[in-house]
VOVEXBA-939947 format. One record per residue (C-alpha): x, y, z. Coordinates in Angstrom, 3 decimals. Example, Ala and Ser with C-alpha at 12.3 -4.5 7.8 and 13.67 -1.06 7.14 Angstrom:
<c1 12.300, c2 -4.500, c3 7.800>
<c1 13.670, c2 -1.060, c3 7.140>
# end
This chain:
<c1 -38.771, c2 -39.478, c3 -65.015>
<c1 -35.287, c2 -40.938, c3 -65.435>
<c1 -34.858, c2 -43.459, c3 -68.212>
<c1 -33.273, c2 -46.631, c3 -66.925>
<c1 -31.185, c2 -48.634, c3 -69.382>
<c1 -27.939, c2 -50.576, c3 -69.548>
<c1 -26.286, c2 -53.235, c3 -67.427>
<c1 -26.393, c2 -53.032, c3 -63.636>
<c1 -24.649, c2 -55.251, c3 -61.104>
<c1 -26.743, c2 -56.132, c3 -58.048>
<c1 -23.727, c2 -55.477, c3 -55.856>
<c1 -22.880, c2 -57.913, c3 -53.090>
<c1 -22.955, c2 -56.690, c3 -49.506>
<c1 -19.620, c2 -57.160, c3 -47.746>
<c1 -19.589, c2 -58.705, c3 -44.263>
<c1 -16.744, c2 -59.173, c3 -41.818>
<c1 -15.954, c2 -62.409, c3 -39.994>
<c1 -18.422, c2 -61.572, c3 -37.225>
<c1 -21.264, c2 -61.037, c3 -39.698>
<c1 -21.345, c2 -57.242, c3 -39.465>
<c1 -21.617, c2 -55.148, c3 -42.627>
<c1 -18.127, c2 -54.133, c3 -43.781>
<c1 -18.826, c2 -50.709, c3 -45.249>
<c1 -15.179, c2 -50.021, c3 -46.122>
<c1 -14.876, c2 -53.158, c3 -48.244>
<c1 -18.264, c2 -52.464, c3 -49.784>
<c1 -17.034, c2 -48.981, c3 -50.728>
<c1 -13.939, c2 -50.510, c3 -52.367>
<c1 -16.172, c2 -52.685, c3 -54.533>
<c1 -18.339, c2 -49.700, c3 -55.439>
<c1 -15.265, c2 -47.767, c3 -56.546>
<c1 -14.020, c2 -50.733, c3 -58.574>
<c1 -17.365, c2 -51.133, c3 -60.316>
<c1 -17.390, c2 -47.394, c3 -60.931>
<c1 -14.379, c2 -47.887, c3 -63.223>
<c1 -16.210, c2 -50.428, c3 -65.380>
<c1 -18.685, c2 -49.823, c3 -68.200>
<c1 -21.703, c2 -50.611, c3 -66.004>
<c1 -24.574, c2 -48.120, c3 -66.151>
<c1 -24.801, c2 -48.308, c3 -62.372>
<c1 -25.445, c2 -50.528, c3 -59.393>
<c1 -28.410, c2 -52.100, c3 -57.702>
<c1 -27.880, c2 -51.780, c3 -53.966>
<c1 -30.027, c2 -54.043, c3 -51.743>
<c1 -30.845, c2 -56.546, c3 -54.454>
<c1 -31.295, c2 -60.280, c3 -53.965>
<c1 -27.572, c2 -60.774, c3 -54.510>
<c1 -26.957, c2 -58.058, c3 -51.934>
<c1 -28.659, c2 -60.320, c3 -49.356>
<c1 -31.213, c2 -57.574, c3 -48.744>
<c1 -33.583, c2 -59.773, c3 -46.749>
<c1 -30.799, c2 -60.353, c3 -44.208>
<c1 -30.178, c2 -56.640, c3 -43.610>
<c1 -31.701, c2 -54.287, c3 -41.065>
<c1 -33.471, c2 -51.092, c3 -42.097>
<c1 -30.569, c2 -48.927, c3 -40.913>
<c1 -27.994, c2 -51.097, c3 -42.684>
<c1 -29.938, c2 -50.772, c3 -45.931>
<c1 -30.028, c2 -46.984, c3 -45.753>
<c1 -26.333, c2 -46.739, c3 -44.881>
<c1 -25.371, c2 -49.022, c3 -47.780>
<c1 -27.214, c2 -46.768, c3 -50.233>
<c1 -25.529, c2 -43.713, c3 -48.724>
<c1 -22.111, c2 -45.377, c3 -48.959>
<c1 -22.673, c2 -46.428, c3 -52.554>
<c1 -23.681, c2 -42.930, c3 -53.627>
<c1 -20.585, c2 -41.418, c3 -52.018>
<c1 -18.242, c2 -43.785, c3 -53.845>
<c1 -19.899, c2 -44.188, c3 -57.254>
<c1 -19.339, c2 -41.642, c3 -60.051>
<c1 -22.232, c2 -39.204, c3 -60.360>
<c1 -22.953, c2 -40.264, c3 -63.940>
<c1 -23.725, c2 -43.825, c3 -62.818>
<c1 -27.159, c2 -44.608, c3 -61.471>
<c1 -28.060, c2 -46.199, c3 -58.157>
<c1 -31.134, c2 -48.399, c3 -58.007>
<c1 -32.112, c2 -49.286, c3 -54.438>
<c1 -34.046, c2 -52.401, c3 -53.537>
<c1 -36.685, c2 -51.030, c3 -51.192>
<c1 -39.369, c2 -53.710, c3 -51.232>
<c1 -40.700, c2 -54.711, c3 -47.793>
<c1 -43.686, c2 -56.744, c3 -46.693>
<c1 -45.901, c2 -53.758, c3 -45.859>
<c1 -46.699, c2 -50.758, c3 -48.000>
<c1 -45.919, c2 -48.472, c3 -45.060>
<c1 -42.383, c2 -49.770, c3 -44.558>
<c1 -41.719, c2 -49.848, c3 -48.301>
<c1 -42.698, c2 -46.189, c3 -48.634>
<c1 -40.553, c2 -45.263, c3 -45.631>
<c1 -37.473, c2 -47.118, c3 -46.893>
<c1 -37.940, c2 -45.737, c3 -50.418>
<c1 -38.050, c2 -42.170, c3 -49.127>
<c1 -34.988, c2 -42.652, c3 -46.941>
<c1 -32.984, c2 -44.260, c3 -49.746>
<c1 -34.010, c2 -41.437, c3 -52.084>
<c1 -32.679, c2 -38.935, c3 -49.532>
<c1 -29.354, c2 -40.788, c3 -49.511>
<c1 -29.002, c2 -40.620, c3 -53.288>
<c1 -30.929, c2 -43.501, c3 -54.844>
<c1 -32.189, c2 -42.635, c3 -58.333>
<c1 -34.747, c2 -45.428, c3 -58.679>
<c1 -36.489, c2 -47.864, c3 -56.307>
<c1 -36.559, c2 -51.539, c3 -57.271>
<c1 -39.484, c2 -53.092, c3 -55.430>
<c1 -40.072, c2 -56.811, c3 -55.071>
<c1 -43.567, c2 -58.121, c3 -54.422>
<c1 -44.618, c2 -58.637, c3 -50.809>
<c1 -44.670, c2 -62.404, c3 -50.484>
<c1 -45.141, c2 -63.796, c3 -46.976>
<c1 -48.933, c2 -63.770, c3 -47.316>
<c1 -48.859, c2 -65.344, c3 -50.750>
<c1 -52.545, c2 -66.237, c3 -50.880>
<c1 -53.416, c2 -62.571, c3 -50.357>
<c1 -51.030, c2 -61.319, c3 -53.055>
<c1 -53.546, c2 -61.472, c3 -55.871>
<c1 -53.529, c2 -59.100, c3 -58.825>
<c1 -55.757, c2 -56.537, c3 -57.105>
<c1 -53.530, c2 -56.417, c3 -54.002>
<c1 -50.363, c2 -56.042, c3 -56.038>
<c1 -51.905, c2 -53.345, c3 -58.223>
<c1 -52.874, c2 -51.318, c3 -55.166>
<c1 -49.476, c2 -51.859, c3 -53.539>
<c1 -47.477, c2 -50.633, c3 -56.528>
<c1 -49.873, c2 -47.817, c3 -57.391>
<c1 -49.929, c2 -46.384, c3 -53.879>
<c1 -46.150, c2 -46.757, c3 -53.589>
<c1 -45.591, c2 -44.974, c3 -56.890>
<c1 -47.952, c2 -42.193, c3 -55.804>
<c1 -45.900, c2 -41.674, c3 -52.627>
<c1 -42.390, c2 -42.285, c3 -53.929>
<c1 -40.110, c2 -39.308, c3 -54.635>
<c1 -38.178, c2 -41.413, c3 -57.167>
<c1 -39.320, c2 -43.655, c3 -60.031>
<c1 -40.295, c2 -47.221, c3 -59.182>
<c1 -39.251, c2 -50.400, c3 -60.970>
<c1 -41.294, c2 -53.538, c3 -60.421>
<c1 -39.170, c2 -56.506, c3 -59.371>
<c1 -40.645, c2 -59.828, c3 -60.433>
<c1 -38.745, c2 -62.608, c3 -58.632>
<c1 -41.102, c2 -65.609, c3 -58.415>
<c1 -38.237, c2 -68.052, c3 -57.828>
<c1 -37.565, c2 -66.500, c3 -54.415>
<c1 -40.845, c2 -64.769, c3 -53.603>
<c1 -43.248, c2 -67.408, c3 -54.878>
<c1 -45.330, c2 -64.564, c3 -56.339>
<c1 -45.461, c2 -63.825, c3 -60.066>
<c1 -46.456, c2 -60.454, c3 -61.490>
<c1 -48.470, c2 -61.370, c3 -64.608>
<c1 -47.852, c2 -59.463, c3 -67.814>
<c1 -51.410, c2 -58.094, c3 -67.723>
<c1 -50.706, c2 -56.372, c3 -64.407>
<c1 -47.291, c2 -55.103, c3 -65.491>
<c1 -48.837, c2 -53.520, c3 -68.575>
<c1 -51.549, c2 -51.904, c3 -66.453>
<c1 -48.945, c2 -50.528, c3 -64.021>
<c1 -46.735, c2 -49.295, c3 -66.856>
<c1 -49.268, c2 -46.514, c3 -67.473>
<c1 -48.470, c2 -44.968, c3 -64.081>
<c1 -46.280, c2 -41.872, c3 -64.557>
<c1 -43.927, c2 -42.892, c3 -61.727>
<c1 -43.475, c2 -46.574, c3 -62.625>
<c1 -40.518, c2 -46.669, c3 -64.960>
<c1 -39.929, c2 -50.337, c3 -65.695>
<c1 -39.590, c2 -53.922, c3 -64.554>
<c1 -36.750, c2 -56.250, c3 -63.708>
<c1 -38.081, c2 -59.685, c3 -64.570>
<c1 -36.199, c2 -62.561, c3 -62.968>
<c1 -38.869, c2 -65.126, c3 -63.716>
<c1 -37.112, c2 -66.431, c3 -66.817>
<c1 -40.399, c2 -66.667, c3 -68.722>
<c1 -39.493, c2 -65.124, c3 -72.057>
<c1 -43.109, c2 -65.320, c3 -73.244>
<c1 -44.248, c2 -63.209, c3 -70.296>
<c1 -41.429, c2 -60.725, c3 -70.942>
<c1 -42.458, c2 -60.590, c3 -74.607>
<c1 -46.064, c2 -59.848, c3 -73.683>
<c1 -44.950, c2 -56.849, c3 -71.625>
<c1 -42.725, c2 -55.570, c3 -74.425>
<c1 -45.563, c2 -55.930, c3 -76.899>
<c1 -48.053, c2 -53.886, c3 -74.884>
<c1 -46.254, c2 -51.521, c3 -72.507>
<c1 -45.286, c2 -47.962, c3 -73.553>
<c1 -42.004, c2 -47.638, c3 -75.431>
<c1 -40.423, c2 -45.663, c3 -72.582>
<c1 -41.144, c2 -48.472, c3 -70.087>
<c1 -37.782, c2 -50.112, c3 -69.307>
<c1 -37.839, c2 -53.904, c3 -69.423>
<c1 -34.773, c2 -55.527, c3 -67.849>
<c1 -33.564, c2 -59.097, c3 -67.947>
<c1 -33.162, c2 -60.326, c3 -64.394>
<c1 -30.553, c2 -62.921, c3 -65.319>
<c1 -27.577, c2 -63.113, c3 -67.622>
<c1 -29.011, c2 -66.314, c3 -69.082>
<c1 -31.584, c2 -64.467, c3 -71.176>
<c1 -30.041, c2 -61.010, c3 -71.531>
<c1 -29.701, c2 -61.156, c3 -75.313>
<c1 -33.166, c2 -62.640, c3 -75.797>
<c1 -34.634, c2 -59.754, c3 -73.820>
<c1 -32.655, c2 -57.182, c3 -75.806>
<c1 -33.684, c2 -58.677, c3 -79.138>
<c1 -37.342, c2 -58.435, c3 -78.151>
<c1 -36.996, c2 -54.790, c3 -77.135>
<c1 -35.606, c2 -54.793, c3 -73.603>
<c1 -33.094, c2 -52.107, c3 -72.698>
<c1 -30.846, c2 -53.661, c3 -70.075>
<c1 -30.331, c2 -56.125, c3 -67.296>
<c1 -29.629, c2 -56.479, c3 -63.614>
<c1 -27.457, c2 -59.549, c3 -63.552>
<c1 -25.783, c2 -61.489, c3 -60.723>
<c1 -23.014, c2 -62.447, c3 -63.144>
<c1 -22.251, c2 -58.741, c3 -63.694>
<c1 -20.719, c2 -58.836, c3 -60.201>
<c1 -18.046, c2 -61.096, c3 -61.716>
<c1 -17.686, c2 -60.044, c3 -65.377>
<c1 -19.279, c2 -56.568, c3 -65.616>
<c1 -17.650, c2 -55.415, c3 -68.834>
<c1 -18.309, c2 -58.755, c3 -70.549>
<c1 -22.025, c2 -58.316, c3 -69.839>
<c1 -21.962, c2 -54.729, c3 -71.100>
<c1 -20.223, c2 -55.882, c3 -74.274>
<c1 -23.095, c2 -58.231, c3 -75.066>
<c1 -25.483, c2 -55.270, c3 -75.066>
<c1 -23.027, c2 -53.035, c3 -76.943>
<c1 -22.496, c2 -55.696, c3 -79.626>
<c1 -26.225, c2 -56.108, c3 -80.073>
<c1 -26.864, c2 -52.369, c3 -80.263>
<c1 -24.220, c2 -51.819, c3 -82.942>
<c1 -25.717, c2 -54.616, c3 -85.018>
<c1 -23.141, c2 -57.334, c3 -84.363>
<c1 -25.684, c2 -59.961, c3 -83.427>
<c1 -23.322, c2 -62.848, c3 -84.125>
<c1 -20.772, c2 -61.616, c3 -81.584>
<c1 -23.514, c2 -60.928, c3 -79.050>
<c1 -24.919, c2 -64.422, c3 -79.617>
<c1 -21.552, c2 -66.125, c3 -79.148>
<c1 -20.830, c2 -64.161, c3 -75.984>
<c1 -24.287, c2 -64.876, c3 -74.592>
<c1 -23.983, c2 -68.612, c3 -75.147>
<c1 -20.469, c2 -68.701, c3 -73.702>
<c1 -21.702, c2 -66.892, c3 -70.569>
<c1 -24.270, c2 -69.549, c3 -69.677>
<c1 -22.035, c2 -71.831, c3 -67.544>
<c1 -20.683, c2 -68.948, c3 -65.434>
<c1 -24.135, c2 -67.436, c3 -65.080>
<c1 -25.505, c2 -70.752, c3 -63.826>
<c1 -22.570, c2 -71.163, c3 -61.432>
<c1 -23.252, c2 -67.858, c3 -59.668>
<c1 -27.025, c2 -68.302, c3 -59.613>
<c1 -28.859, c2 -71.619, c3 -59.816>
<c1 -25.901, c2 -73.922, c3 -59.086>
<c1 -23.948, c2 -72.264, c3 -56.271>
<c1 -26.053, c2 -69.198, c3 -55.413>
<c1 -24.765, c2 -66.361, c3 -53.196>
<c1 -21.778, c2 -68.283, c3 -51.840>
<c1 -20.679, c2 -69.159, c3 -55.354>
<c1 -21.123, c2 -65.621, c3 -56.626>
<c1 -19.041, c2 -64.190, c3 -53.801>
<c1 -16.310, c2 -66.777, c3 -54.373>
<c1 -16.229, c2 -65.909, c3 -58.067>
<c1 -15.915, c2 -62.208, c3 -57.210>
<c1 -12.880, c2 -62.988, c3 -55.053>
<c1 -11.309, c2 -64.936, c3 -57.907>
<c1 -11.499, c2 -62.079, c3 -60.402>
<c1 -10.270, c2 -59.337, c3 -58.083>
<c1 -13.428, c2 -57.944, c3 -56.509>
<c1 -14.138, c2 -58.558, c3 -52.828>
<c1 -16.961, c2 -61.026, c3 -52.355>
<c1 -16.039, c2 -62.382, c3 -48.968>
<c1 -18.433, c2 -64.198, c3 -46.673>
<c1 -22.226, c2 -64.322, c3 -46.928>
<c1 -24.283, c2 -63.505, c3 -43.824>
<c1 -25.562, c2 -66.549, c3 -41.956>
<c1 -27.578, c2 -68.657, c3 -42.484>
<c1 -26.099, c2 -68.550, c3 -46.017>
<c1 -22.876, c2 -70.532, c3 -46.163>
<c1 -19.738, c2 -69.736, c3 -48.158>
<c1 -18.747, c2 -71.821, c3 -51.150>
<c1 -16.972, c2 -75.103, c3 -50.479>
<c1 -13.468, c2 -75.772, c3 -51.800>
<c1 -14.950, c2 -78.166, c3 -54.357>
<c1 -17.333, c2 -75.448, c3 -55.546>
<c1 -14.471, c2 -72.955, c3 -55.811>
<c1 -12.511, c2 -75.368, c3 -58.014>
<c1 -15.500, c2 -75.750, c3 -60.321>
<c1 -16.014, c2 -71.992, c3 -60.568>
<c1 -12.302, c2 -71.516, c3 -61.267>
<c1 -12.546, c2 -74.045, c3 -64.091>
<c1 -15.548, c2 -72.244, c3 -65.594>
<c1 -13.793, c2 -68.868, c3 -65.418>
<c1 -10.737, c2 -70.322, c3 -67.149>
<c1 -12.920, c2 -71.838, c3 -69.862>
<c1 -14.481, c2 -68.428, c3 -70.500>
<c1 -11.005, c2 -66.844, c3 -70.677>
<c1 -11.447, c2 -64.692, c3 -67.560>
<c1 -8.170, c2 -64.007, c3 -65.687>
<c1 -8.151, c2 -64.876, c3 -61.974>
<c1 -6.035, c2 -63.541, c3 -59.148>
# end
């Protein structure tokens, strides 16, 4: 099973003015990220607006990413759907198009039915059927469903479940997983706001919205930590907080895409019903980038 570690950008999906996926612009972004120090890309993540994409669009985006990303960089595909059947189908198709790992969010529409037993069966049966390793994606802020540490630890024993991306922001829960899961189980920070905290506790990487804007900066936090320069890593982590908040909790997808445009990537428009960033928001993001010392175009 492939070991997953390092910093990944959950790459934005490019759309044209009519709301159609712009595969050419997406490919340009993939190639640009391929020249950074990122370990790879998450295609079809939350920041890729995966819930707004059709099945065929998802598969084609994975195929496009694999064609334009260097072979030594990994592709993680977000393949979580509401039913086990569709999740297995999408996972298999993305694997055929070159995905190395499947990142699978919890089913969440029927929240009252998504108890620990249901989630255990879902992930276990998916992992049994998947041709590629599975990462659990805990995103309670969007899904309204939390994967408790007890369940994550239980699932970590499965030979085809390789790790978890935890976007819950509960560092105690992340710590509990790190304390009890096997050493080869990859625990990822799901936000740049607690990347260093996760690494210090034993995590091995992160899938970070802010890595769509400052990929090498995020990688340098992990590199500084791993070479023992905790003070530099700490300073960089604390300085990153305002930008991380701007492209997540404050201004969300529209803000992240605007920030990408400002630094030379191609964020462009979100897909409706998500709205683009306002001019006032863009000014605030520009100010934050300047404060962090990030050049804009």
